[in-house]
N, C-alpha and C positions, 0 to 999 in steps of 0.2 A: 363261552361260546352262548351256552342256552341265554341270561340274561341281555345279551347284544340283538337276539334271536327275538327276543319277546318285543325290547324298545321299538325297535326295528318295524315291526309288525305292529307294532300296537301304531305308531306313525303314519298306518296305511287302513287299521279301520278306521281314525280318529272320524274320515270324510263322511263315514258312512252309517254316526251315529242322529245326524240330522235329519235322515230317511226316514228310520224307524218311525211305529205310534207310539204316540205321548204316554204311553202307557207303560210301553219298550222304555223309551228315552230318561222317564220316572226310576226306573232301574237299574238303567247304566247310572245312575248318578248317586246310587246305591253299593254299587258293584264295587268302593274302595271298601265299604264297612261287611261283604260281605266276601271279596278273598282275606281282609286282615282277620276277621271272625274266624275263618277257617286257616289260615298260618297259625294264630295264637292259637287254638284247639292240637293243631302238630306240634307245636311248641309246645305245651305242657305235657304231650303224653308221652312224644320221646323224649322228654324234660332237657328244655333247651333254654334256655334263660334270656340269654343273646337275642336270640331269634325273636323270642318274645317282646323286647325292651323296643330293638329296634321296629317292629310292629305298632305298638302303640304307639310310637311317636310319629311316625306318618300315620296313622289313625287319627291321633290330634288333630293333626296340619291341616288334615283336611278336612276334619271338620271347624275347628274356629278359622278355615279358607272359608266357607261358603258361606261364611255372616262379611266378609269384609266387601265393599261396592265392585261390581265387574262391570262399569262403563269407563267411560275415560277420561272418568275425575280421576282415577284410582293415581295416586302418587304413593308409590311405594317404598319409598326412603322415607318418609314421612309419617309412614306408619306401621307402630308400635308393634302391630302384634306379628305383622310380616319381619318386619325386620328383628326381632326375636327370633319366628322358626329359622329364618332364610342364613340370619351368623351363625345361629347356634347347633342346628341338629345336626348340619356336616360334620362339626366338631362333638358332638354325643356318637355319630353312627363311627368316627372313629375312638375313639374311646369301648367303646361295645364291638369290635375289631378287634383294641390291644387286649380287654379282656379275656381272664380263662375261662372255662365252660363249670357256673354251679348249680345248674340248672333255675328255677324258676320259685320256689317256691321253698328250699331252702333260707339258714340265715343269711349266705353270702349273696341270696338272690333279692330277697326281702329288704338288707341292706341298698341294694342297688337301686330299688324302689323306691326308697326312702331320702337317697341322692338326689332321682331324680326331681323329686317333690320338692325338697331345698334349691335346688337348681332352677326350677319355676317360679316360689315363692321369690328367692330375690334379686330373680330379673324381673318379675313385674314391681318388684317395691322397685328397682332401679331405673326401670323406664320410666313408673310414677310420676316419679321426684327429678331425677336426673336426664329427661328423655333428651331436652335441649342443649344441657353442658353438653351429650356425647353426640348430638348431630354433625356437628364439624368435625368427625372420627368416622362414623358410619354409613355418611351418606355422601363425601368426599367423590370428587372422583378425580382420577389416578394420567386419561389419558384419553382425547378426542379423537380417537380409531369412529371407524363409521359404526363399523361391527360389535361394539366394545358398548358405543353411548345407545345404540340400537338395543341395548337387551335391558328389559322389568328390570332384573335384577341389577344392586345395588353395587359399584365396581369394589367397595372392602367384603360385602360377601363372595365375590367372584374372586376377590383372591385368598379367602377363608377357606373358601368352598375347593378351589386347586389344588389347595395345600392337602386337603382331608384326602383329595382323591389321590394324588400318586403316592400319601403314605398310607392308603386301605388296599392301592396297587400292589405295594412294593408288599406289606405282608400278604394278601391273597398269592402272588407268584410266592414267596417261601413259602409258605404253608401247606398250598393246593386246596386249600378247604374249600366246602361247596357254601358254605357260611359266608365268610368270607368274600368272595369273589359273587356271594348273591347280596351283601354289603354294598360292594362297589356298584353293582346294577341299578339297585335302589336310588343309591347315592343318584346315578345320573336320570332317574327319573324321576325323580324331588326336584330336580334343576329344571326338569325339561318343567312342569309341569307348576313351579314359580315363578318360569319367564312365560309361559302363558295362562296365568292366574283368571285374566282378566274373561279366557277363551273356554267356556265352563268347558264345553267337548271334551278337547286336551288337557283342560285341567282335572276331571276327574277317570279320566284314560290312564293318562300317566301314572294318579295316583293309585289304580286300582293294578298297573303294574309293576310297583315299585311292590306293593302287599304280596303279589303273586311272584316276585323273582325272588322275595324272600324263603315266600311259603314252598317253594319248590327246591332253595334251599335245603332248608329242613328234611326235606325228603331227601334228596340224592346225601345229604348225609348221613341220614339211618339208614337210609342205600348199603351205604358204605362200611358202614361198623357192622353193618350184618353180612356182607359180601365182604369186604376187604379186611382182610387180616392186620389189624394196629400194629402191630412193631417194627412192620416189613414191609409195610404198604403194599401188596402183592392179595391178589385175589386169595378166601378162605377155600375152605375145604368146604365151605355151603356152597360157592359161586363154582368150584367143580365139581360138585353134585348134580349143579344145575347143567353144566354143561353137558357133561357126561349122557342127559337124556335125548339129545338132538345130534350126536354125532352120526355121519351117517356109515357105511361098508366099510371104510379104508380108513384105519386110523391107527396112532402107535401112542402108547404111553410110557413115559420114563419115571422111575423111582428115585430119590435123590436123599443119601441121607448125610450129616456129617460126620468125620473120621473122629472118634477118641470123641466126642463134644462133652459127655462128664467128666473128661480129663481139662477142659477146658475151665469150664463152672470149676471143679476142685482147683484146679490151681493158679486162677485169674480172678476168678472170681464171676458173677453172675453177670457184671454191664459188661463184660467181654466177649461171655455168649454172647449178647444181647448182638455188639459190632459181629458175631460172627457171621450170624444169622444173619443181622442185614446186609453184611457183607455180599453173601450167598445170594439174595434177593435177589441185591441191584444187577450181579452177573449175571442170575436166570433171565432177567428181563429182557438181558441183550443176545438172545439165544437163537440162532438163524432158525432157517427154514417151516419157521410159520409157525415156531414152539411156541405157546401158552405156558405161563409156569403159576403155580398156584402152591403154596403152606398147606402142606393135608395135617402138619402138627408136629410139636415138639423140633426138633433137629431133623425131621423128614420136609423134600418136597416133592414134586409132581410139578410133571412139563407133559404138557400134550398136542400130538402133535396133529392134525385131522388133516383126513386128505394123502395122509406122507405114511411109505414104510420101512421096517424099520432099517433099511440096505439106505434110505434117503436119510434117515433121522440120527444117523449114527457119528457121521463126520461133525455133526454139531450139538451131541453131547459129548465125543471128545475133546472137541475144541473148547466148550465150557468145561471141563473135568480140569483141563492143564491151566484156560487161565486162570484156575484157582489156586490150582497145586503153583503155579510159579509167583502167585499174590504175597503180600509179605503186611499185615494186620500189626498196624505199628499200636503200641500199647503203652499210653498211657502215666507216669509216675503216676502213685497216690498223691505224696508233697513233693510237688516242682520247687525246684529250691530258687527264692528268689535272683538269688545273686548269678549272673552269666559261668563265672568259674568254677563256684563248687555246680551249678548245672553240668561240665564238664567232664567233671571226674564223676558223676555217676551215671553218664552214658554208658552204653556195655550191653551186657547180654542180651541173647535169646529168653533166658529165663529168667532174667529178671525182669523188673518193674520201673527201670530208670528208663529218663531220654534216649531213647535212639532204640528202644526192643524191640523185639518182633514176634511176632507169632504165623506160622505156616498151619494152612487150615488145608483141607482135605476132603474131597467126599465120592462115595462109590456111586454108582451107579444101575440101577437093573433095566431092562426096556424090555418090552412083547409087542407084539403088535396083534390085529383082530386077525378072525381070520382059522380056520383049518380047525382044529378043536375049538376054540374062543369060542362062543355064539355071541356072550355077551360084554359092557364095559369090564362089570364086576370080575371076568374073568381074566379080562386084558389085565386089567390091578393086581389078580392074585399073580399072575405069571408075571410082570413086574414084580412083584415083590420079592417074588423064589426070586430073581434072579438076580439083585438086591444084595440077597443074604450070598450068595453064590462069587456076587462081586468082595464080599467083606471076608470071606471063610478064604477066597481065595490073595488078603494079602491085601486088601483095601486096594482106595482109590485108582481105582477102575470101569471100564463098562464091559459089563458082562450083560446080554441077554438070555 
């Protein structure tokens, strides 16, 4: 949503640039560089090599495009610099999105910069000596539709960019990563800037918007790392501590613990232990009553019900406990047989690790509410933790207050 909001806001801000004093108009022309430098600084600070590379490419595009003709005589299909960027920058953004994060100045990060340099050198050589041979392919028209024909961008670049846009969209939806979403927004800003290259205000504004989208993606990703649990994806203990500061007078806190979690790790291994924690976290995220889930640490979780009494929260906690107790966690065999007949022979027991094996998971819950002798959130959490141990001592898999 943030990238889309920035793109829309930029469109409404562009008409106001022409009315600025000359000094501020000149500053607006340098805005892409300013935003890019800020984003690069944050990328280095937070060890984010992927957005650093994307920002570098956008800055190079803006620097090179400012030297292109800005009059009606400009023919994009015949311009080597324009063709190079409009064809290859979307592909590079897709590659960057596919890459794993390896930092900026690590060995992998340096190799990626070498790859970009070699790619640039290869394209420069290819376009210098064989540009005329490539023109029939990179400047051809596939359709005469008015909407497509009116665009400045050559149609082969539109096709390539559309494929990259779909690829990045799928990755962003799958990973739910702010950096991946920012790549998608930056690609959209890049194509708008390419299409209005001869309109200086739109071109510079959307180059700045693309850099801003990636910069905010870095900040959002860093925030998630600090306030979200990396394994389960739910807010972490730090986020819980922040939210406890802004509570009103009435609230309820529930402390949850996975029963016999050490046994899961010892019996099935840490990979299954991680599956258990992820499953519990997923079901906690769906808890009703306005409850918000947090990972407190290890196998312990917290649910915060703001503005709720214990009596209001208990039915939702009981429903959560039941849903987890009824769930059967499938256990994958360490070596899955390739032959289907062998696989059927190995399907089996709850205790094993063959095909069809499963594990039952239960949780214990302790709950407490504010008020009475509990004057602050720390005391309420302590009371909820005491109730949690009461639930464990009574046999586990139950809710106590």
